[in-house]
C-alpha positions in Angstrom: 107.5 101.3 111.6 110.8 103.1 111.7 111.8 104.9 114.8 112.0 108.3 113.2 108.5 107.9 111.7 107.1 107.0 115.2 108.3 110.5 116.3 106.2 111.9 113.4 103.1 109.9 114.4 99.8 111.0 116.0 96.4 109.4 116.7 93.2 110.8 115.0 91.8 112.0 118.3 94.8 114.1 119.3 94.1 117.8 119.1 95.6 120.1 116.5 97.7 121.9 119.2 99.4 118.6 120.1 100.1 117.7 116.5 101.6 121.2 115.9 104.1 120.3 118.6 104.9 117.0 116.9 105.5 118.7 113.6 107.5 121.6 115.1 109.9 119.1 116.8 111.5 118.3 113.4 112.2 120.1 110.2 110.0 117.8 108.1 106.7 119.6 108.3 104.3 116.6 108.5 102.7 114.1 110.8 101.5 110.6 110.0 98.1 109.9 111.6 97.6 106.2 112.5 95.1 104.0 114.3 96.1 101.7 117.2 97.3 99.0 114.9 99.6 101.4 113.0 97.3 101.6 109.9 97.3 104.9 108.1 94.3 107.1 108.9 95.6 110.3 107.4 98.5 112.7 106.8 98.7 116.3 107.9 101.3 118.9 107.0 102.2 122.2 108.6 100.4 123.9 105.7 97.2 122.1 106.6 97.5 123.5 110.1 98.2 127.0 108.9 95.1 126.9 106.7 93.1 125.7 109.6 94.4 128.5 111.8 93.5 131.0 109.0 89.9 129.6 109.0 89.9 130.1 112.8 89.6 126.4 113.6 89.7 125.7 117.3 93.1 124.2 118.1 91.5 121.9 120.6 89.6 120.1 117.7 90.9 116.6 116.8 93.4 116.4 114.0 91.1 114.2 112.1 89.0 117.3 111.4 91.7 118.8 109.2 94.0 115.9 108.1 94.1 114.5 104.6 92.0 111.3 104.9 93.2 110.0 101.5 96.9 110.9 101.1 99.1 109.6 98.4 100.8 106.4 99.6 103.6 104.2 98.2 103.5 100.4 98.4 106.3 98.8 100.4 109.1 97.2 98.4 109.5 99.6 95.5 112.9 100.6 94.1 114.2 104.1 94.5 113.5 104.8 90.9 109.9 103.6 91.1 109.3 105.7 94.3 110.7 108.8 92.5 108.6 108.1 89.4 105.4 107.7 91.4 106.1 110.8 93.6 106.7 112.9 90.5 103.6 111.5 88.8 101.4 112.3 91.8 103.1 115.7 92.5 104.2 115.0 96.1 107.5 115.5 98.0 106.7 113.1 100.8 104.5 110.0 101.1 103.9 107.3 103.6 105.1 103.8 102.6 102.5 101.2 103.6 102.3 97.5 103.5 99.4 95.5 101.9 97.3 96.0 105.1 97.8 99.8 105.2 100.3 99.7 108.1 102.8 102.6 107.8 106.3 101.2 107.5 108.2 104.4 106.5 107.8 107.8 104.9 109.5 108.5 101.5 111.0 111.9 101.2 111.7 112.9 97.6 114.9 114.7 98.4 116.3 111.7 100.2 115.4 109.5 97.2 117.1 111.9 94.9 120.1 112.0 97.2 120.4 108.2 97.2 120.5 108.1 93.4 123.8 110.0 93.5 125.4 107.7 96.0 127.1 104.5 94.8 125.9 102.0 97.2 124.0 98.7 97.2 122.7 99.2 100.7 118.9 99.3 101.4 117.6 102.8 101.3 117.1 104.1 104.8 115.1 107.3 105.4 116.4 107.6 108.9 117.4 111.2 109.4 120.3 112.5 111.5 119.3 114.2 114.7 118.4 117.8 114.5 121.5 119.9 115.2 121.4 122.8 117.6 122.7 126.0 116.1 125.3 127.9 118.1 124.3 131.1 116.3 121.8 133.3 118.0 118.8 134.5 116.0 118.5 138.2 115.4 115.2 139.5 116.5 114.2 143.1 115.5 
């Protein structure tokens, strides 16, 4: 599994509050839920957590209670064009890339795939994201 994906990873028994922290540490809005062997157990987005909060779900409940147990996945080894086609077909903007055993290898981000089509390179596509930049601007709070 890629290092940046490990930072977006949680175990099914972790509570919702802990997963909220994982998601809020990046701008990506999701968390990959895996078992001890790295196999995909589920996928949870910030939207899933917001809906759970609106339903007044206890934030100490395990993430497995609200995660998507059958998320759209992409098989390892597809071309950029094939990944884009499948993501469009399934209507998703991000999807875990898994090997034949269900182990998470990466996460495809639609915008990164689109971006890579416009670059003239023969390099292997890498979804590694640059580190989050700290803004020097102060936020205005009313």
